[in-house]
N, C-alpha and C positions, 0 to 999 in steps of 0.2 A: 875579330874581339875586338872592345876599344880596349886605348893602353889607357883607360883609368880600371876594367874589369881585370888586367895585367899584374897592375901592382901589387908585391905583398902586403895581405894588410898587417903585417909587424913588422912598418916602417910606421903607425905611431907610436909606438914606446919605443921607437930609435927616432922618434923626433925630441920624444917627451927628455934623454939622456942627456939631448946634447942642449936642451932648449935653453937653461940655467945660461949658460956662457956665451949661447946665445945676448939672454936682460940684460946678464954684464957684461959685454961687448959695448952692446946697444946707451947701456943707459954714461959708460962710461967719456963713447965719444961725444953722446947728448944733450950732457950735463951741463953745458953754457944755455944749454935753451930755457925762456920762461915755465913753467909748470904742466903747464895746458899742453904750448908746442914739445913740449921735453916729451908725455907720459904718449900726448898722441904718434909722436917718434917711434917709439920705442917700442909701440905698439904693429903702425906699419912693421919694423925691421922682423918682426918675429915674424908677422904673416909673408913675406917674403925670402923668407927664409926658411916657411916649409913650407911652400912651394915648391924652393928648389928643392929641396930634401926629396918632397915627394914626386917630381923632377926625374932626381937619380936614382930614383927606388925602380920609377915606370923604366929606365934602360939599364935596369942593376950593378946599378954603379954606388955600390951604396960605400962600399973601402974605396971608393974616395970625396964622403963626401965626413970632410976634416971641420971643426967645430970652429979654429979656428978662420977657417978661409967662406964656411957659412956665413959667420958672424960677419969677417970684415965684407964684402959681394954683399949684405945685405944693407949697409949700412951705408953704400958707398948708393945704391940701389933708392934710399928713402933722399939722398942727397941733392943728387941728380933730381929728384921729383916726381919719379914713377912712382906710381901704387898697382898694387895687388888690384885687377881687375875692374881696373880704370887707366884714363887713361894723361900723359904724362903732363903734368901742369904747366901750360905755358908758358911765355915767357914775355907774353902784356895783359895777363892775370894780375894783378895789382897785389891779391892774398896770395900768389904763388911767391913759393920757396923760390924758387926760381929766379922769379924776377925783382923780388928783394934782392939777394945776394945778386944779381946784374947790375942795378940802376942805385941800389944802396937806397931802397924802399924798406923804411921803418912800420906796419900797421902797428898801433894801439888801438886796443877796448878806450870808445869816449864814458864809459861805467866801470871801469875797472876801477875802487878803489881799497889799498891793501886797508887792511884787518885795525877795527877801530879808530878810521880818518887819520891819521896821526902821522904819516907822509904827505911828503913833501908832492903827489900830483892829486891829491886828496878833496883840493878844489873841480879839479875832473865834477865835480859832481855837483857843480854848480849848473853849466850846462843842460842837464838837464831838468830844468828844476821848474822852464817853462817851453811846454813844446812845441809849443804856437812858433818856437823860433826858425828861422829858418838856415839849408844846409850852411848856403852861407854865409849867413853869420855867423852861424855856432864855429866854421870850422876860420873866419876870421878870427874870432872872439878864443878863440883855444892855441890858433900862433901870434896873438898880440899877449893874450898872457902871458903865458909862457913862455915870451922873452922878458919881461918883467918881470917874471919869476931872478928867470936866470941873473937878472942883474943888481937881484940883491942879494945878502948872504942867509946862509944855511939854515944859519937860527928863525930870522923874519920867516922864511920857508915854513917851516913847519909850525908856529906860528899859525900864518895865510893859511896855512890847509888845517889846522885847527878848525879857526876861525868859519871859511867855510862850509865844512864837513857838519857843522850846525851843534858843536862844544857851545855850555854854559860859558860866561864867562872867565867863575868860581876855579872851571873844574882848568880850565887854561893860563888862568892864575896859580893853582895848586902845581899842575905840571914843570910850570916850565920857574915856577920860584917865583913869579911877579904880584904886587900886590892887585886887585884887582878893577879898583885905578890906573893903571899902566897897562893893561892889558885896553882897558874901554879907550884911552890915547891912543895906543898904539890903529888902537883900528879906523880910528879916526886917520893921521900920521897916511898908513897902507891906502888909505881910503883919495885923502887929497893926497899921493903917489900915482895909482894908477890913472885917478885924472887926469895929469900933467904929460903924466904917458900916453896918453889917449889925444893928451895936444899935441905933442911934437909930434908925435907920429903920424898926425893928421889923421884921426880916426874917430870916430862915434862913440857916445861909450850907446 
């Protein structure tokens, strides 16, 4: 008889009884992750805890299936880059959490735009406007423009984000308490500053 066949059919109900505890612990441990990554990590932890619970059931050891222990094991399982039904993340894969943690790599989506386009990263939508841009040029632009924005005040970065996200002059003026004329002045000012930054950095616009 196989191991699967010998597992008591009541194990599913048992796991469902501790599922809320597993989810609560995972949410707490992964609360600092970005929304998409957080939800994925929580589901991965639930799957890991389920497999561990099923294994204990097949071994007749459900008496040691404590919610706290299973939850902690599941979270550690996810943090080490292990996947249920798959291989462990490789330390050389830039998309791997293990690689990112070990080498201090941060991967961001270039198409992520905050709701309303008002965040300081709203400018990233600009790099998608021309699909003929090469990968190297795209990467160079993102690095240079991020450095350019970093040198500006937070308010200026927000205004630039609104401009490149496509907001109209009057809408920007209303949001930041400016006149339409002042917004136009700032637009020209930011453009000149960007050209100066590019010249000082030795780049080509």
